[in-house]
C-alpha positions in Angstrom: 154.7 106.2 7.4 158.1 104.6 7.1 161.4 106.3 5.6 161.1 104.8 2.3 157.6 106.3 1.9 158.8 109.6 3.2 161.8 109.7 0.8 159.4 108.8 -2.1 157.0 111.6 -1.2 160.0 114.1 -0.8 161.1 113.1 -4.3 157.8 112.9 -6.0 156.0 115.8 -4.4 158.8 118.0 -3.2 161.2 117.9 -6.1 164.2 116.6 -3.9 166.9 114.6 -5.7 168.2 111.5 -3.9 171.8 110.7 -3.6 173.9 108.4 -1.5 175.6 109.9 1.7 179.1 108.5 1.9 180.9 107.8 5.0 184.8 108.1 5.4 185.4 104.7 4.0 183.5 105.3 0.9 180.7 103.0 1.8 177.1 104.3 1.7 176.3 105.6 5.2 172.9 107.2 4.6 170.9 109.4 2.1 171.3 112.8 1.0 168.4 114.8 -0.5 168.5 118.2 -2.0 166.3 120.6 -3.9 166.8 124.1 -5.3 164.1 126.7 -4.3 163.1 129.9 -5.9 164.9 133.0 -4.6 168.2 131.4 -4.5 167.5 128.9 -1.5 168.6 125.3 -1.1 167.0 122.6 1.0 169.4 119.7 2.1 168.3 116.6 4.1 170.8 114.1 5.3 169.9 111.0 7.0 172.0 108.2 8.6 169.0 106.1 9.6 165.5 106.6 10.9 166.7 107.8 14.3 169.1 110.5 13.1 168.8 113.2 10.3 169.4 116.8 9.7 167.7 119.4 7.4 169.0 122.7 6.4 167.7 125.6 4.3 170.4 127.9 3.4 171.3 130.3 0.6 172.5 128.6 -2.7 175.9 129.9 -2.7 179.3 128.7 -1.6 182.6 130.7 -1.6 185.1 128.6 -3.9 187.9 130.0 -1.9 186.5 128.5 1.4 184.1 125.7 0.1 183.9 124.0 3.6 182.8 127.2 5.4 179.4 127.0 4.0 177.0 129.9 3.5 175.9 132.1 6.4 172.3 132.2 7.6 169.7 129.5 7.2 167.6 127.2 9.3 168.7 123.8 10.7 166.8 121.1 12.4 168.0 117.6 13.5 166.6 114.6 15.1 164.6 111.5 14.0 164.1 111.4 10.2 160.3 111.6 10.3 160.3 114.6 12.7 162.9 116.5 10.8 161.0 116.2 7.5 157.5 116.6 9.0 157.5 120.4 8.4 158.2 119.8 4.7 154.9 117.5 4.5 152.3 117.7 3.2 154.2 119.3 0.3 152.1 122.0 -1.2 152.9 124.5 -3.9 152.9 127.4 -1.5 155.0 125.6 1.2 158.4 127.1 1.0 159.1 128.1 4.6 158.5 125.6 7.4 
């Protein structure tokens, strides 16, 4: 399955929203997918190409006084896009913790 198919499944079956991921020049450098989960959790996938992506599940909370510090805790995986999103597929109603 290619990246376009994986992204479509993540959107259609997983409730992810697709946004552009901008580089420091303002040009699109990749994709950003995010979804809010019950219980105050947030899934974020960022991919720069098929060879490099990162996925994180974290608390859905940021401190406005330190927005770049990020929330504590969570799970992170990085590597090739297909391998990073594999634990999220097949997407099933009960699958909330890879």
